[in-house]
C-alpha positions as CSV (number, residue, x, y, z in Angstrom):
1,M,103.1,83.2,-16.0
2,S,106.7,83.3,-14.8
3,I,109.1,81.0,-16.7
4,D,108.5,77.5,-15.8
5,P,111.6,75.4,-14.3
6,P,113.0,72.4,-16.7
7,G,110.6,69.5,-17.5
8,S,107.7,71.1,-15.7
9,G,106.2,73.1,-18.4
10,S,104.4,70.2,-19.8
11,T,102.6,69.4,-16.9
12,V,101.8,73.5,-16.1
13,R,100.0,73.7,-19.4
14,R,98.0,70.2,-19.4
15,I,96.7,71.5,-15.7
16,M,96.0,75.1,-17.1
17,L,94.6,73.6,-20.2
18,G,92.3,71.4,-18.4
19,A,91.2,73.9,-16.0
20,S,90.3,76.7,-19.0
21,L,88.1,73.9,-20.2
22,R,86.1,73.0,-17.3
23,R,85.7,77.1,-16.7
24,L,84.4,76.9,-20.0
25,R,82.2,74.1,-19.8
26,E,80.6,75.4,-16.7
27,E,80.0,78.7,-18.1
28,R,77.7,76.8,-21.0
29,D,75.8,75.1,-18.1
30,L,77.2,71.7,-19.7
31,T,77.7,68.7,-17.9
32,R,80.9,66.0,-18.2
33,E,78.6,63.6,-20.0
34,E,77.4,66.3,-22.8
35,A,80.8,67.6,-23.5
36,G,82.2,63.9,-23.6
37,F,79.4,63.2,-26.4
38,H,80.5,65.9,-28.4
39,I,83.5,64.5,-28.9
40,R,82.6,60.7,-28.8
41,A,84.3,60.2,-25.9
42,S,83.0,59.3,-22.3
43,E,82.3,61.7,-18.9
44,S,85.2,60.2,-17.3
45,K,87.7,61.3,-20.3
46,I,86.6,64.8,-19.8
47,S,87.1,64.5,-16.3
48,R,90.8,63.1,-17.0
49,M,91.2,66.4,-19.4
50,E,89.8,68.6,-17.4
51,L,92.0,67.5,-14.0
52,G,95.4,67.5,-16.8
53,R,96.1,63.7,-16.5
54,V,95.9,62.9,-20.0
55,G,97.0,64.0,-23.1
56,F,95.1,66.2,-25.2
57,K,94.1,65.6,-29.2
58,T,94.0,69.0,-31.1
59,R,90.4,67.6,-32.6
60,D,89.1,67.1,-29.3
61,V,89.9,70.5,-28.1
62,E,88.7,72.3,-31.4
63,D,85.7,70.2,-30.9
64,L,85.3,71.4,-27.2
65,L,85.5,74.8,-28.0
66,T,83.2,75.1,-30.5
67,L,80.7,73.3,-28.4
68,Y,82.0,76.1,-25.6
69,G,81.1,79.4,-27.9
70,V,85.1,79.7,-28.4
71,L,84.8,81.3,-31.8
72,D,87.3,84.0,-32.1
73,D,90.6,83.0,-33.9
74,A,92.8,84.6,-31.2
75,D,91.5,82.9,-28.4
76,R,90.9,79.4,-30.1
77,R,94.7,79.6,-31.3
78,G,96.3,80.4,-27.6
79,L,94.4,77.3,-26.1
80,L,95.2,75.2,-29.3
81,E,99.1,75.9,-28.5
82,M,98.5,75.2,-25.3
83,V,97.8,71.4,-26.7
84,R,101.0,71.4,-28.3
85,E,102.9,72.8,-25.3
86,A,101.3,70.1,-22.8
87,N,102.0,67.5,-25.0
88,T,105.3,68.0,-24.5
89,P,107.4,65.1,-23.0
90,G,109.0,66.0,-19.0
91,W,112.3,64.9,-18.4
92,W,110.9,62.2,-16.1
93,H,109.7,60.1,-19.3
94,K,112.7,58.7,-19.7
95,F,112.3,56.4,-16.5
96,G,109.1,55.3,-18.6
97,E,110.4,52.0,-18.2
98,V,110.5,52.0,-14.1
99,L,107.9,54.7,-13.7
100,P,104.5,53.5,-12.9
101,N,101.8,55.0,-15.2
102,W,99.8,56.5,-12.3
103,F,103.1,57.7,-10.6
104,V,103.9,59.6,-13.6
105,T,101.1,62.4,-12.6
106,Y,102.3,63.1,-9.3
107,V,106.2,63.5,-10.7
108,G,104.7,66.4,-13.2
109,L,102.6,67.8,-10.5
110,E,105.7,67.9,-8.3
111,E,107.6,69.6,-10.8
112,A,105.3,72.3,-11.4
113,A,104.5,73.0,-7.6
114,S,105.4,76.0,-5.7
115,V,104.3,74.9,-2.4
116,I,105.0,70.8,-1.1
117,R,102.9,69.7,1.8
118,T,103.8,66.2,3.1
119,Y,103.2,64.0,6.2
120,E,104.9,60.3,6.0
121,V,104.7,57.6,8.5
122,Q,107.0,54.9,7.2
123,F,109.8,56.4,5.2
124,V,111.8,60.0,4.9
125,P,110.0,61.9,2.6
126,G,111.4,60.7,-1.3
127,L,112.6,64.4,-1.6
128,L,114.5,64.2,1.6
129,Q,116.3,60.7,0.7
130,T,119.8,60.0,0.8
131,A,120.5,57.8,-2.8
132,A,121.9,54.9,-0.2
133,Y,118.2,55.5,1.9
134,T,116.4,55.4,-1.0
135,R,118.0,52.2,-2.8
136,A,117.3,50.2,0.6
137,V,113.5,51.3,0.1
138,V,113.7,50.4,-3.8
139,Q,115.0,47.0,-2.6
140,L,112.3,46.3,-0.1
141,G,109.6,47.3,-2.4
142,F,110.9,45.4,-5.6
143,P,113.1,42.5,-4.4
144,D,113.4,41.0,-7.8
145,A,114.0,44.1,-9.5
146,P,117.6,43.9,-11.9
147,E,120.1,45.7,-10.3
148,D,120.0,48.4,-13.5
149,A,115.6,49.1,-12.8
150,I,116.7,49.7,-9.0
151,E,119.5,52.1,-9.9
152,Q,117.3,54.0,-12.4
153,R,114.8,54.5,-9.8
154,V,117.2,55.8,-7.2
155,H,118.4,58.3,-10.1
156,L,115.0,59.0,-10.8
157,R,114.7,60.2,-7.2
158,M,118.0,61.8,-6.7
159,Q,116.7,63.9,-10.2
160,R,113.5,65.2,-8.5
161,Q,115.7,66.4,-5.7
162,E,117.4,68.9,-8.0
163,R,114.3,71.5,-8.0
164,L,114.7,72.0,-4.2
165,K,118.1,73.4,-5.0
166,Q,117.3,75.9,-7.4
167,K,116.7,79.3,-6.6
168,D,113.2,79.4,-7.7
169,G,112.6,76.1,-6.3
170,P,109.2,75.0,-4.5
171,R,108.8,75.4,-0.6
172,L,108.7,72.1,0.9
173,W,107.3,71.6,4.5
174,A,107.6,68.3,5.5
175,V,105.9,66.5,8.7
176,I,107.7,62.9,9.4
177,D,106.2,60.7,11.7
178,E,108.7,59.6,14.3
179,A,108.4,55.8,13.6
180,A,110.0,56.2,10.2
181,L,113.0,57.8,11.7
182,R,113.1,54.8,14.2
183,R,112.7,52.4,11.4
184,P,116.1,51.2,10.7
185,I,115.8,51.1,6.8
186,G,118.7,49.6,5.2
187,G,120.7,49.5,8.4
188,P,122.1,51.6,10.9
189,K,124.6,53.2,8.9
190,I,122.6,53.9,6.4
191,M,119.8,55.6,9.2
192,H,122.9,57.3,10.5
193,E,123.8,59.1,7.1
194,Q,119.7,59.9,6.7
195,I,119.5,61.2,9.8
196,E,122.8,63.8,9.3
197,H,121.5,64.4,5.8
198,L,118.1,65.6,7.6
199,L,119.8,67.7,10.1
200,E,121.7,69.3,6.9
201,V,118.7,69.9,4.6
202,A,116.9,71.4,7.4
203,R,118.9,74.2,7.7
204,L,118.0,75.1,4.0
205,P,115.6,78.4,3.7
206,N,113.1,76.8,1.8
207,I,112.4,73.5,3.7
208,T,110.6,73.3,6.9
209,L,111.0,69.8,8.5
210,Q,108.6,68.8,11.6
211,V,108.5,65.4,13.4
212,M,105.1,63.9,14.9
213,P,106.8,62.3,18.2
214,F,105.3,59.2,19.4
215,R,104.0,61.3,23.0
216,F,101.0,62.9,20.8
217,G,99.7,59.0,20.6
218,M,96.5,59.8,18.2
219,H,96.9,62.4,15.9
220,A,95.0,64.2,12.8
221,A,96.8,62.3,10.4
222,E,96.0,58.4,11.4
223,G,94.6,57.9,8.0
224,G,98.2,57.5,6.8
225,A,100.8,59.4,4.4
226,F,99.4,62.2,1.8
227,T,100.8,65.1,0.1
228,I,99.2,68.4,-0.7
229,L,100.6,70.3,-4.0
230,R,100.1,73.9,-4.4
231,F,100.8,75.8,-7.9
232,P,101.9,79.2,-8.7
233,E,98.6,79.9,-11.0
234,S,96.3,81.1,-8.9
235,D,93.1,79.5,-11.1
236,L,94.5,76.1,-10.0
237,S,93.6,74.5,-7.3
238,D,95.8,72.4,-4.5
239,V,95.9,68.6,-5.0
240,V,96.2,66.3,-2.7
241,Y,98.4,63.0,-3.5
242,V,97.7,59.7,-1.7
243,E,99.3,56.6,-2.4
244,Q,98.3,53.3,-2.4
245,L,99.5,50.2,-2.7
246,W,99.5,49.7,-6.6
247,G,98.1,53.0,-7.4
248,A,97.3,56.6,-6.1
249,L,94.5,58.9,-5.4
250,Y,94.6,62.4,-6.7
251,L,91.9,64.7,-5.2
252,D,91.1,68.4,-6.5
253,K,87.9,69.2,-5.2
254,R,87.3,71.4,-2.3
255,E,84.8,69.6,-0.1
256,D,88.2,66.7,-0.6
257,I,91.1,68.9,-0.3
258,D,89.8,70.7,3.1
259,P,89.7,67.9,5.2
260,Y,93.7,67.5,4.2
261,L,94.6,71.1,4.8
262,T,92.9,70.6,8.3
263,A,94.5,67.4,9.2
264,M,98.0,69.2,7.8
265,E,97.6,72.3,9.6
266,Q,96.4,70.2,13.1
267,L,99.9,67.9,12.4
268,C,101.9,71.0,11.9
269,V,100.6,72.5,15.4
270,E,101.6,69.4,17.1
271,S,104.3,68.3,15.7
272,T,107.9,69.7,17.0
273,T,109.3,73.0,15.8
274,P,112.3,73.3,13.6
275,G,114.7,74.0,16.2
276,G,113.1,70.8,18.3
277,T,113.3,68.6,15.1
278,R,116.9,69.3,15.3
279,D,117.1,68.5,18.8
280,L,115.0,65.0,18.5
281,L,117.2,64.4,15.2
282,E,120.7,65.1,17.4
283,D,119.1,62.9,19.9
284,L,118.8,60.0,17.7
285,L,122.4,60.1,16.3
286,R,123.4,59.8,19.9
287,E,121.2,56.8,20.8
288,N,122.3,52.8,20.9
289,L,119.8,52.7,17.8
290,Y,122.6,54.3,15.4
291,A,125.9,54.0,17.1
292,D,126.8,50.6,15.6
293,I,128.0,52.2,12.0
């Protein structure tokens, strides 16, 4: 495997370890319930372990490897070393006071992804927001939060964007609903700066930006925003992230992922081309909506 970008190693190892444990269990034709019984745990814990969404205890993994017939010292040693690496906290854990538990998983997956495809309805995608726009969004979502907590959230979002600037950073393919670009988050000045920022980042070679225009009316993603994460390791499945008001869904089963892949492909076909995106953004800047700055 290639060298992991800073902070993403623990997430990659956790996902890979979980995938390895699932493959070994399935090769022995054992159910999650049977595996959980063997380590005095629930079926749901085995599911979370196999999805890489929880920390791993060395004893649990040792017992599972024995159950799965992995008795060779070298094979066991390699997998147990992954336990240590998987439990190493990523950089984002220092934001634990303001980072919801259900979002910690997403930040780790995002750090490990090689391709990020996202569709947003209400807001500009977080990875493409300016600090001022982010601050306005956070203040809307957490109106009673103290100033230092708001600034921590803004700093976290800005730090997440740093990977896009790295030479080995991920490819980001974003489709933004036109409604998000016409909603004056933070006021005209902030929106003007945000639109200018989108024009700038759209020129980067690893970023593709499209807009779903109003003229299409109904479209393939009427269900709302979602993100598809793809990883460089070929044995890891894509993960679909669907954020809800106070939580999120993480989908990795093929039958759950395929409808989102289909919807994303259709969105890309119906949305503006990169050149059309630039034209639309420039038109927005010229409109009266952003003129009073």
